[in-house]
ROZATI-214802 format. One record per residue (C-alpha): residue number from 0; y, z negated, x negated. Coordinates in Angstrom, 3 decimals, padded with zeros to 6 digits. Each point is the difference from the previous one (the first is absolute). Layout:
BEGIN
SITE | resi | north | up | east
SITE | NUM | Y | Z | X
...
END
This chain:
BEGIN
SITE | resi | north | up | east
SITE | 0 | -024.476 | -012.357 | -036.162
SITE | 1 | 001.744 | -002.470 | -001.645
SITE | 2 | 001.700 | -002.965 | 001.958
SITE | 3 | 003.766 | 000.099 | 000.101
SITE | 4 | -000.061 | -003.873 | -000.403
SITE | 5 | -002.225 | 000.419 | -003.363
SITE | 6 | 001.867 | 003.100 | -000.903
SITE | 7 | 003.317 | -001.993 | 000.309
SITE | 8 | -001.321 | -003.133 | -001.890
SITE | 9 | -001.485 | 002.649 | -002.908
SITE | 10 | 003.411 | 001.312 | -000.572
SITE | 11 | 001.744 | -003.422 | -000.089
SITE | 12 | -002.281 | -001.514 | -002.631
SITE | 13 | 000.148 | 003.529 | -002.156
SITE | 14 | 003.906 | -000.228 | 000.018
SITE | 15 | -000.054 | -004.040 | -000.809
SITE | 16 | -002.056 | 000.377 | -003.139
SITE | 17 | 000.399 | 003.430 | -001.253
SITE | 18 | 003.785 | 000.317 | 000.822
SITE | 19 | 001.139 | -003.362 | -000.022
SITE | 20 | 001.359 | 000.136 | 003.036
SITE | 21 | 000.504 | -003.271 | 002.307
SITE | 22 | -003.056 | -000.169 | 002.404
SITE | 23 | 002.249 | -001.032 | 002.961
SITE | 24 | 002.456 | 003.162 | -000.395
SITE | 25 | -002.834 | 002.372 | -000.956
SITE | 26 | -001.763 | -001.129 | 003.165
SITE | 27 | 002.739 | 000.330 | 002.409
SITE | 28 | 001.114 | 003.774 | -001.558
SITE | 29 | -003.554 | 001.276 | 000.197
SITE | 30 | -000.540 | -001.535 | 003.656
SITE | 31 | 003.209 | 001.964 | 001.113
SITE | 32 | -000.815 | 003.129 | -002.168
SITE | 33 | -003.600 | -000.089 | 001.580
SITE | 34 | 001.181 | -001.220 | 003.661
SITE | 35 | -002.180 | -002.719 | 000.396
SITE | 36 | 000.429 | -002.528 | 002.148
SITE | 37 | -001.316 | -002.794 | 002.498
SITE | 38 | -003.318 | -001.388 | -000.592
SITE | 39 | -000.899 | 002.374 | -002.987
SITE | 40 | 003.371 | -000.806 | -001.923
SITE | 41 | -000.893 | -003.812 | -000.009
SITE | 42 | -003.551 | 000.917 | -000.926
SITE | 43 | 001.228 | 001.829 | -002.813
SITE | 44 | 002.292 | -002.729 | -001.015
SITE | 45 | -002.658 | -002.495 | 000.006
SITE | 46 | -002.148 | 002.176 | -002.288
SITE | 47 | 002.697 | 001.291 | -002.424
SITE | 48 | 001.475 | -003.704 | -000.546
SITE | 49 | -003.178 | -001.574 | -000.196
SITE | 50 | -001.360 | 002.515 | -002.676
SITE | 51 | 003.020 | -000.574 | -001.945
SITE | 52 | -000.199 | -003.416 | 000.260
SITE | 53 | -003.549 | -000.162 | -000.849
SITE | 54 | 000.059 | 002.075 | -002.697
SITE | 55 | -001.006 | -002.388 | -002.938
SITE | 56 | -003.055 | -000.679 | 001.795
SITE | 57 | -001.175 | 003.270 | 001.013
SITE | 58 | 000.711 | 001.124 | -003.535
SITE | 59 | -002.515 | -002.068 | -001.552
SITE | 60 | -002.520 | 000.855 | 002.890
SITE | 61 | 000.281 | 003.641 | -000.715
SITE | 62 | -000.228 | -000.582 | -004.014
SITE | 63 | -003.359 | -002.061 | 000.844
SITE | 64 | -001.467 | 002.811 | 002.473
SITE | 65 | 001.273 | 003.009 | -002.100
SITE | 66 | -000.670 | -001.306 | -003.297
SITE | 67 | 003.182 | 001.264 | -001.430
SITE | 68 | 003.458 | -000.743 | -000.291
SITE | 69 | 002.554 | 000.909 | 002.693
SITE | 70 | 002.159 | 001.450 | -002.830
SITE | 71 | -002.685 | 002.818 | 000.092
SITE | 72 | 000.410 | 000.854 | 003.792
SITE | 73 | 002.491 | 002.612 | 000.993
SITE | 74 | 002.449 | -001.353 | 002.221
SITE | 75 | -001.001 | 001.086 | 003.366
SITE | 76 | -003.594 | -001.142 | -000.349
SITE | 77 | 001.521 | -003.579 | -001.288
SITE | 78 | 002.024 | 000.097 | 003.643
SITE | 79 | -003.168 | 000.769 | 002.098
SITE | 80 | -002.212 | -002.473 | -001.904
SITE | 81 | 002.807 | -002.822 | 000.620
SITE | 82 | 000.401 | 001.064 | 003.341
SITE | 83 | -003.746 | 000.033 | 000.732
SITE | 84 | -001.046 | -003.242 | -001.627
SITE | 85 | 002.806 | -001.757 | 001.511
SITE | 86 | -001.458 | 001.262 | 003.721
SITE | 87 | -003.567 | -000.768 | -001.085
SITE | 88 | 000.872 | -003.806 | -001.575
SITE | 89 | 002.996 | -001.083 | 002.043
SITE | 90 | 000.906 | 001.944 | 003.320
SITE | 91 | -001.757 | -001.271 | 002.601
SITE | 92 | -001.435 | 002.536 | 002.967
SITE | 93 | -000.296 | 003.085 | -002.276
SITE | 94 | -003.208 | 001.747 | 000.013
SITE | 95 | -001.433 | 000.319 | -003.433
SITE | 96 | -001.066 | 003.636 | 000.891
SITE | 97 | 003.954 | 000.382 | 000.944
SITE | 98 | 001.396 | -001.426 | -003.179
SITE | 99 | -002.734 | 002.004 | -002.184
SITE | 100 | 000.796 | 003.322 | 001.486
SITE | 101 | 003.527 | 000.250 | 000.458
SITE | 102 | 000.383 | -001.144 | -003.894
SITE | 103 | -002.032 | 002.932 | -000.781
SITE | 104 | 001.974 | 002.290 | 002.081
SITE | 105 | 003.090 | -001.348 | -001.258
SITE | 106 | -001.127 | 001.104 | -003.880
SITE | 107 | -000.703 | 003.225 | 001.304
SITE | 108 | 002.989 | 000.622 | 001.666
SITE | 109 | 001.954 | -001.349 | -003.064
SITE | 110 | -001.466 | 002.812 | -001.906
SITE | 111 | -002.408 | -002.334 | -001.919
SITE | 112 | -003.166 | 001.345 | 001.522
SITE | 113 | -001.925 | -000.256 | -003.437
SITE | 114 | 000.173 | -004.012 | 000.407
SITE | 115 | -001.149 | -000.181 | 003.566
SITE | 116 | -003.290 | -000.359 | -000.969
SITE | 117 | 000.861 | -003.260 | -002.364
SITE | 118 | 002.540 | -001.622 | 003.095
SITE | 119 | -003.567 | 000.645 | 002.475
SITE | 120 | -001.912 | -001.672 | -002.629
SITE | 121 | 002.132 | -003.096 | -000.669
SITE | 122 | 000.766 | -000.527 | 003.446
SITE | 123 | -003.174 | 000.133 | 001.341
SITE | 124 | -001.117 | -002.290 | -002.740
SITE | 125 | 002.272 | -002.284 | 000.983
SITE | 126 | -001.160 | -000.382 | 003.575
SITE | 127 | -003.743 | -000.556 | -001.408
SITE | 128 | 001.456 | -002.871 | -002.633
SITE | 129 | 002.719 | -001.516 | 002.269
SITE | 130 | -001.277 | -003.320 | -000.230
SITE | 131 | -000.679 | -000.311 | -003.283
SITE | 132 | 003.407 | 002.069 | -000.757
SITE | 133 | 002.036 | -002.286 | 001.994
SITE | 134 | -001.449 | -002.935 | -001.683
SITE | 135 | 000.675 | 001.078 | -003.383
SITE | 136 | 003.496 | 000.774 | 000.587
SITE | 137 | 001.426 | -002.121 | 002.411
SITE | 138 | -002.799 | -003.281 | -000.337
SITE | 139 | 001.802 | -001.089 | -003.581
SITE | 140 | 003.031 | -001.003 | -000.822
SITE | 141 | -000.315 | -002.586 | -002.600
SITE | 142 | 001.771 | 001.936 | -002.635
SITE | 143 | 003.371 | 001.768 | -000.230
SITE | 144 | -001.908 | 003.169 | -000.517
SITE | 145 | -002.321 | -000.531 | 003.030
SITE | 146 | 002.891 | -001.162 | 002.094
SITE | 147 | 001.901 | 003.082 | -000.576
SITE | 148 | -002.947 | 001.865 | 001.450
SITE | 149 | -000.888 | -001.852 | 002.677
SITE | 150 | 003.562 | -000.603 | 001.344
SITE | 151 | 000.978 | 003.640 | -001.429
SITE | 152 | 002.926 | -000.733 | -002.057
SITE | 153 | 001.254 | 000.861 | -003.533
SITE | 154 | -001.772 | -002.382 | -002.494
SITE | 155 | 002.916 | -001.107 | -001.948
SITE | 156 | 001.336 | -001.681 | 003.541
SITE | 157 | -003.388 | -001.724 | 000.432
SITE | 158 | 000.397 | -000.887 | -003.532
SITE | 159 | 003.646 | -001.241 | 000.182
SITE | 160 | -000.402 | -002.256 | 003.343
SITE | 161 | -003.399 | -001.151 | -001.739
SITE | 162 | 002.067 | -001.567 | -002.771
SITE | 163 | 002.961 | -000.949 | 001.581
SITE | 164 | -001.061 | -001.619 | 003.524
SITE | 165 | -003.995 | -000.459 | -000.844
SITE | 166 | -003.251 | 001.668 | 001.555
SITE | 167 | 000.283 | -001.167 | 003.200
SITE | 168 | 003.521 | 000.885 | 000.920
SITE | 169 | -000.183 | 003.009 | -001.572
SITE | 170 | -003.456 | 000.827 | 002.007
SITE | 171 | 001.911 | -000.840 | 003.091
SITE | 172 | 003.244 | 002.105 | -000.939
SITE | 173 | -001.979 | 002.774 | -000.686
SITE | 174 | -002.215 | -000.155 | 003.424
SITE | 175 | 003.377 | -000.092 | 001.904
SITE | 176 | 001.426 | 003.031 | -001.608
SITE | 177 | -002.612 | 002.039 | 002.539
SITE | 178 | 000.936 | -002.107 | 003.161
SITE | 179 | 002.606 | 001.619 | 002.582
SITE | 180 | 003.313 | -001.245 | -001.201
SITE | 181 | 001.841 | -002.184 | 002.955
SITE | 182 | 002.057 | 001.621 | 002.708
SITE | 183 | 003.267 | -001.990 | -000.118
SITE | 184 | 003.708 | 000.421 | 001.323
SITE | 185 | 003.243 | -001.754 | 000.058
SITE | 186 | 001.777 | -000.669 | 003.341
SITE | 187 | 003.381 | 001.235 | -000.798
SITE | 188 | 001.520 | -002.160 | 002.792
SITE | 189 | -001.746 | -002.626 | 002.334
SITE | 190 | -003.433 | -000.211 | -001.151
SITE | 191 | -001.156 | -001.272 | 003.426
SITE | 192 | 001.334 | 002.841 | 001.732
SITE | 193 | -001.784 | 002.425 | -002.136
SITE | 194 | -003.416 | -001.663 | 000.357
SITE | 195 | 000.711 | 000.299 | 003.434
SITE | 196 | 000.463 | 003.502 | -000.094
SITE | 197 | -003.041 | 000.714 | -002.077
SITE | 198 | -002.207 | -001.775 | 002.238
SITE | 199 | 001.368 | 001.611 | 003.151
SITE | 200 | -000.891 | 003.499 | -001.760
SITE | 201 | -003.222 | -001.448 | -000.965
SITE | 202 | 000.129 | -000.798 | -003.436
SITE | 203 | -001.713 | -003.224 | -001.496
SITE | 204 | 002.846 | -001.623 | -001.608
SITE | 205 | 000.327 | -003.620 | -001.501
SITE | 206 | 002.780 | -001.632 | -001.922
SITE | 207 | -000.566 | -000.248 | -003.562
SITE | 208 | -001.986 | -002.866 | -001.412
SITE | 209 | -000.888 | -001.708 | -002.937
SITE | 210 | 001.494 | -002.631 | -002.714
SITE | 211 | 003.851 | 000.007 | -001.015
SITE | 212 | 001.146 | 003.040 | -000.483
SITE | 213 | -002.436 | 001.921 | 001.351
SITE | 214 | 000.929 | -000.948 | 003.880
SITE | 215 | 003.536 | 001.714 | 000.016
SITE | 216 | 001.597 | -000.569 | 003.367
SITE | 217 | 000.414 | 003.697 | 000.597
SITE | 218 | -003.624 | 001.187 | -001.082
SITE | 219 | -002.553 | 001.275 | 002.324
SITE | 220 | -003.554 | 001.013 | -000.919
SITE | 221 | -001.878 | 002.635 | 002.050
SITE | 222 | -003.809 | -000.566 | 000.750
SITE | 223 | -000.731 | 003.313 | 001.557
SITE | 224 | 001.417 | 003.739 | 000.450
SITE | 225 | 003.696 | 000.228 | -000.063
SITE | 226 | -000.026 | 002.607 | 002.483
SITE | 227 | 003.475 | 001.784 | 000.982
SITE | 228 | 001.512 | -003.048 | 000.508
SITE | 229 | 000.643 | -001.151 | -003.685
SITE | 230 | 001.442 | 003.605 | -001.167
SITE | 231 | 002.219 | 000.193 | 002.990
SITE | 232 | 001.357 | -003.709 | -000.936
SITE | 233 | 000.094 | 000.952 | -003.607
SITE | 234 | 002.265 | 002.961 | 000.934
SITE | 235 | 002.230 | -001.968 | 002.311
SITE | 236 | 000.954 | -002.648 | -002.831
SITE | 237 | -001.869 | -003.090 | 001.739
SITE | 238 | -003.010 | 000.348 | -002.408
SITE | 239 | -000.380 | 000.381 | -003.896
SITE | 240 | -003.496 | 000.364 | -001.491
SITE | 241 | -000.185 | -002.664 | -002.564
SITE | 242 | -002.724 | -002.088 | -001.429
SITE | 243 | 000.123 | -004.008 | 000.226
SITE | 244 | -000.007 | 000.029 | -004.015
SITE | 245 | 002.878 | 002.450 | -000.243
SITE | 246 | 001.926 | -002.524 | 002.942
SITE | 247 | -000.669 | -002.881 | -002.080
SITE | 248 | 001.949 | 001.382 | -002.763
SITE | 249 | 002.985 | -000.465 | 002.003
SITE | 250 | -001.100 | -003.285 | 001.629
SITE | 251 | -000.200 | -001.492 | -003.400
SITE | 252 | 003.638 | 001.811 | -000.978
SITE | 253 | 001.491 | -001.784 | 003.254
SITE | 254 | 002.922 | 001.981 | 000.590
SITE | 255 | 002.978 | -001.368 | 001.776
SITE | 256 | 002.801 | 001.306 | 002.133
SITE | 257 | 003.150 | 000.723 | -001.837
SITE | 258 | -001.304 | 000.256 | -003.349
SITE | 259 | 000.269 | 002.728 | -002.751
SITE | 260 | -003.745 | 001.226 | -000.647
SITE | 261 | -001.359 | 002.475 | -002.693
SITE | 262 | -003.217 | 001.979 | 001.014
SITE | 263 | -001.273 | 001.793 | -003.061
SITE | 264 | -002.720 | 002.805 | -000.107
SITE | 265 | 001.026 | -000.204 | 003.586
SITE | 266 | -002.016 | 003.202 | 000.913
SITE | 267 | -001.354 | 000.839 | 002.977
SITE | 268 | 002.120 | -002.959 | 001.215
SITE | 269 | -002.345 | -001.952 | 001.982
SITE | 270 | 001.274 | -003.261 | -001.180
SITE | 271 | 003.332 | 000.966 | 000.007
SITE | 272 | -000.174 | 000.468 | 003.656
SITE | 273 | -001.667 | -003.346 | 000.100
SITE | 274 | 002.789 | -001.695 | -002.280
SITE | 275 | 002.810 | 001.124 | 002.235
SITE | 276 | -001.475 | -000.967 | 003.186
SITE | 277 | -000.606 | -003.593 | -001.565
SITE | 278 | 003.673 | 000.264 | -000.526
SITE | 279 | 000.770 | 000.965 | 003.451
SITE | 280 | 001.779 | 002.879 | -001.585
SITE | 281 | 002.626 | -002.130 | -001.303
SITE | 282 | 001.035 | 000.067 | -003.746
SITE | 283 | -000.896 | 002.746 | -002.308
SITE | 284 | -003.321 | 001.391 | -001.411
SITE | 285 | 000.207 | 002.226 | -002.947
SITE | 286 | -003.235 | 002.076 | 000.092
SITE | 287 | -000.881 | 001.718 | -003.721
SITE | 288 | -002.198 | 002.939 | -000.287
SITE | 289 | -000.756 | 002.233 | -003.024
SITE | 290 | -001.794 | 002.819 | 002.299
SITE | 291 | 002.574 | 002.088 | 002.015
SITE | 292 | -002.827 | 000.602 | 002.626
SITE | 293 | -001.033 | -003.719 | 000.126
SITE | 294 | 003.828 | -001.037 | 000.033
SITE | 295 | 000.496 | 002.805 | 003.252
SITE | 296 | -003.005 | -002.188 | 001.602
SITE | 297 | 001.923 | -003.340 | -000.460
SITE | 298 | 003.018 | 001.535 | 001.695
SITE | 299 | -002.177 | 001.664 | 002.355
SITE | 300 | -001.620 | -003.672 | 000.987
SITE | 301 | 003.483 | -001.589 | 000.332
SITE | 302 | 000.806 | 003.000 | 002.508
SITE | 303 | -003.043 | -000.374 | 002.131
SITE | 304 | 000.559 | -003.799 | 000.363
SITE | 305 | 003.753 | 000.457 | 000.627
SITE | 306 | 001.003 | -002.479 | -003.075
SITE | 307 | 003.395 | 000.651 | -001.447
SITE | 308 | 000.064 | -002.742 | -002.824
SITE | 309 | -002.099 | 001.905 | -002.684
SITE | 310 | 001.448 | 002.393 | -002.361
SITE | 311 | -002.867 | 002.235 | -002.007
SITE | 312 | 001.103 | 000.537 | -003.738
SITE | 313 | -001.986 | 002.482 | -001.987
SITE | 314 | -000.574 | -001.698 | -003.454
SITE | 315 | -002.743 | -001.326 | -002.371
SITE | 316 | -000.439 | -003.455 | 000.469
SITE | 317 | -001.223 | -000.270 | -003.653
SITE | 318 | 002.977 | 001.418 | -001.461
SITE | 319 | 002.863 | -000.780 | 002.540
SITE | 320 | 003.163 | -001.764 | -000.926
SITE | 321 | 001.682 | -002.049 | 003.102
SITE | 322 | 002.223 | -003.028 | 000.302
SITE | 323 | -001.830 | -003.461 | 000.731
SITE | 324 | 000.435 | -002.001 | 002.774
SITE | 325 | -002.639 | 000.721 | 001.993
SITE | 326 | -001.037 | -002.825 | 002.671
SITE | 327 | -003.935 | 001.486 | -000.229
SITE | 328 | -001.758 | 002.646 | -001.650
SITE | 329 | -002.947 | 001.649 | 000.836
SITE | 330 | -002.188 | 001.662 | -003.002
SITE | 331 | -002.913 | 001.785 | 001.960
SITE | 332 | -000.860 | 001.971 | -003.339
SITE | 333 | -002.171 | 003.179 | -000.232
SITE | 334 | -003.351 | -001.217 | -000.952
SITE | 335 | -003.670 | 001.193 | -000.068
SITE | 336 | -000.508 | -000.821 | 003.616
SITE | 337 | -003.621 | -001.455 | -000.679
SITE | 338 | 000.812 | -002.388 | 003.085
SITE | 339 | 000.215 | 002.766 | 002.248
SITE | 340 | -002.993 | 002.408 | -001.082
SITE | 341 | -001.766 | -000.190 | 003.456
SITE | 342 | 003.238 | 001.672 | 001.419
SITE | 343 | -000.704 | 003.489 | -001.641
SITE | 344 | -003.416 | 001.313 | -001.028
SITE | 345 | 000.794 | 001.947 | -003.126
SITE | 346 | 002.142 | -002.973 | -001.474
SITE | 347 | -002.265 | -001.665 | -002.111
SITE | 348 | -000.757 | 003.196 | -001.905
SITE | 349 | 003.647 | 000.552 | -001.026
SITE | 350 | 000.501 | -003.347 | -001.790
SITE | 351 | -000.259 | -000.995 | -003.542
SITE | 352 | 000.785 | -002.616 | -002.717
SITE | 353 | 002.297 | 002.463 | -001.670
SITE | 354 | 001.599 | 000.258 | 003.113
SITE | 355 | -000.115 | -003.744 | 000.653
SITE | 356 | 001.962 | -000.493 | -003.350
SITE | 357 | 002.547 | 002.616 | 000.702
SITE | 358 | 000.707 | -001.731 | 003.263
SITE | 359 | 000.307 | -003.679 | -001.588
SITE | 360 | 002.853 | 001.721 | -002.503
SITE | 361 | 001.911 | 000.943 | 003.190
SITE | 362 | -000.774 | -002.992 | 001.606
SITE | 363 | 001.364 | -002.379 | -002.862
SITE | 364 | 003.377 | 002.183 | -000.332
SITE | 365 | 000.572 | -000.047 | 003.767
SITE | 366 | -000.661 | -003.942 | 000.094
SITE | 367 | 002.370 | -000.982 | -002.858
SITE | 368 | 002.635 | 002.478 | 002.248
SITE | 369 | -000.677 | -002.006 | 002.887
SITE | 370 | 000.698 | -003.079 | -001.343
SITE | 371 | 003.219 | 000.552 | -001.314
SITE | 372 | 001.433 | 000.818 | 003.322
SITE | 373 | -000.979 | -003.071 | 001.351
SITE | 374 | 003.164 | -002.429 | 000.707
SITE | 375 | -000.336 | -003.608 | -000.745
SITE | 376 | -002.183 | -001.606 | 002.468
SITE | 377 | -001.473 | 003.321 | 001.242
SITE | 378 | -003.521 | 000.891 | 000.657
SITE | 379 | -002.164 | 002.661 | -001.854
SITE | 380 | -003.616 | 001.314 | 001.547
SITE | 381 | -002.208 | 002.209 | -002.056
SITE | 382 | -003.006 | 001.641 | 001.597
SITE | 383 | -002.648 | 002.678 | -000.555
SITE | 384 | -002.561 | 001.202 | 002.510
SITE | 385 | -002.486 | -000.369 | -002.896
SITE | 386 | -002.944 | -002.481 | -001.676
SITE | 387 | 000.798 | 000.617 | -003.570
SITE | 388 | 001.025 | -002.886 | -002.666
SITE | 389 | 001.969 | 002.503 | -002.030
SITE | 390 | 002.205 | 000.994 | 003.142
SITE | 391 | 000.213 | -003.177 | 001.245
SITE | 392 | -000.076 | -003.753 | -001.677
SITE | 393 | 000.592 | 001.910 | -003.431
SITE | 394 | 003.221 | 001.469 | 001.314
SITE | 395 | 000.930 | -003.640 | 001.409
SITE | 396 | -001.056 | -001.425 | -003.036
SITE | 397 | 002.110 | 002.401 | -002.142
SITE | 398 | 003.117 | -000.414 | 002.321
SITE | 399 | 000.124 | -003.906 | -000.395
SITE | 400 | -000.276 | 000.798 | -003.798
SITE | 401 | 003.036 | 001.916 | -000.038
SITE | 402 | 001.456 | -002.898 | 001.892
SITE | 403 | -000.851 | -002.305 | -002.781
SITE | 404 | 001.348 | 002.127 | -002.556
SITE | 405 | 003.368 | 000.554 | 001.889
SITE | 406 | -000.375 | 003.760 | 000.759
SITE | 407 | 000.379 | -000.828 | 003.750
SITE | 408 | 001.722 | -002.719 | 002.189
SITE | 409 | -002.111 | -003.019 | 000.291
SITE | 410 | -002.674 | 000.444 | 002.424
SITE | 411 | -002.608 | -002.242 | 001.610
SITE | 412 | -003.133 | 000.745 | 000.983
SITE | 413 | -000.443 | -001.296 | 003.410
SITE | 414 | -003.383 | -001.571 | 001.132
SITE | 415 | -001.318 | 002.181 | 003.205
SITE | 416 | -003.451 | -001.036 | -000.834
SITE | 417 | 000.666 | -003.675 | 000.693
SITE | 418 | 000.975 | 001.275 | 003.565
SITE | 419 | -002.997 | 002.166 | 000.765
SITE | 420 | -002.780 | -001.205 | -002.348
SITE | 421 | -002.696 | 002.436 | 001.162
SITE | 422 | 002.051 | 002.884 | -001.109
SITE | 423 | 001.271 | -001.325 | -003.575
SITE | 424 | -000.892 | 002.440 | -002.757
SITE | 425 | -002.856 | -001.180 | -001.931
SITE | 426 | 001.941 | 001.253 | -003.221
SITE | 427 | 003.566 | -001.584 | 000.896
SITE | 428 | -000.368 | -002.640 | 003.151
SITE | 429 | 003.602 | 000.248 | 000.477
SITE | 430 | -000.078 | 003.625 | 001.152
SITE | 431 | -001.997 | 001.461 | 002.997
SITE | 432 | -002.410 | 002.596 | -000.316
SITE | 433 | -001.242 | 001.435 | 003.650
SITE | 434 | -003.559 | 001.178 | 000.120
SITE | 435 | -001.276 | 002.922 | 002.353
SITE | 436 | -003.703 | -001.756 | -000.225
SITE | 437 | 001.445 | -003.500 | 000.702
SITE | 438 | 003.093 | 000.670 | 001.806
SITE | 439 | -001.096 | 003.270 | 002.026
SITE | 440 | 003.393 | 001.695 | -001.458
SITE | 441 | 001.690 | 001.688 | -002.479
SITE | 442 | -000.529 | -001.712 | -003.593
SITE | 443 | 003.492 | -001.191 | -000.605
SITE | 444 | 001.193 | -001.783 | -003.069
SITE | 445 | 003.276 | -002.125 | 000.830
SITE | 446 | 001.881 | -002.109 | -002.261
SITE | 447 | 003.615 | -001.738 | 000.755
SITE | 448 | 002.379 | -001.299 | -002.412
SITE | 449 | 003.164 | -001.986 | 000.403
SITE | 450 | 003.003 | 000.672 | -002.119
SITE | 451 | 001.120 | -003.844 | -001.375
SITE | 452 | 003.535 | 000.007 | -001.910
END
């Protein structure tokens, strides 16, 4: 008999890597179809998400133990080995015999009985050689290649962070990608009242802490379980899920009541709602989003929060033509999301250097458009939730080059690092680079520019 939790995890792993499905969506769909709930569903999620996240390490283990490339293994065999090795090397409380026997049964059930002996042999060898195996795979992160295996990341990513930030920061960032992401919320009215309601419901909640701009006055961090209180308060419009890093972007933007503000690439509308709340719903927020579904989410957020000063426009921020005159412009650009890898188990396997180059071109065009619609004296904030010089510091430098060439109105890069030196980007100290390893939140890059005429 195959345990329902392992069957659900196995199916999720296969869909993720064989069908390019998003792990979270594949898991929810399979769990509903198999009618798995409660503790079994929770166990399946831990196994599936963990095995997807730790693919880099387990694939190296498979090749070491099986003596062959993973490309030579049938898909169900590879999925069963990834799951079994994750249980043996990373999952606490799983008996070795259960991990081995269940992986063998999964392979048989998937129609690959011919490979059941291989799966059994590889996993049993892993149990016998576990100490040597973990020391070899996890004990060395002295080079980008070794760190990619130890921390289960694409080697190109380890190499890029190594070159841009140095070995120590690179190793720390890679390790943080495997830690649970913070659970943070935004109070959409009175934070003290929201904190009191959460604590009354037994939720361990505290005000956000950290250097400016991480301690936004509306941010709350949850230390334990969210229980039923959090989703109920979200549905009621009194809370919004939002990391401290995301909230910090609007803290830097500093919108004021009565202003006219442009929010570019705004979907799903988390920051749009925060901006309008900061303005006390007085003034106008134009929210631009290209994707129709995400634009609908922006409108839904505004409706949930009862905000009337938000207008949603479906348009491409990189190609839009809009009259200048905005007091503040936020460009939270589409990016590689390398500062949020802990939030989605499969995200690291979907990124590539070519993808970063494509995004950098879009970001550059959108930044030029954003600069052209500012009024004299207006403020432009450029933000991404990534840690990549090509998408961050290089884009700001290119914008300043465009200013020098007279292609856009005069802009001055404000020195945010002087106010928060511990958060300053090492590549451009006037900008901020939040880091999940050091700051415990999403790795946002933030730059603020002022139009000087």
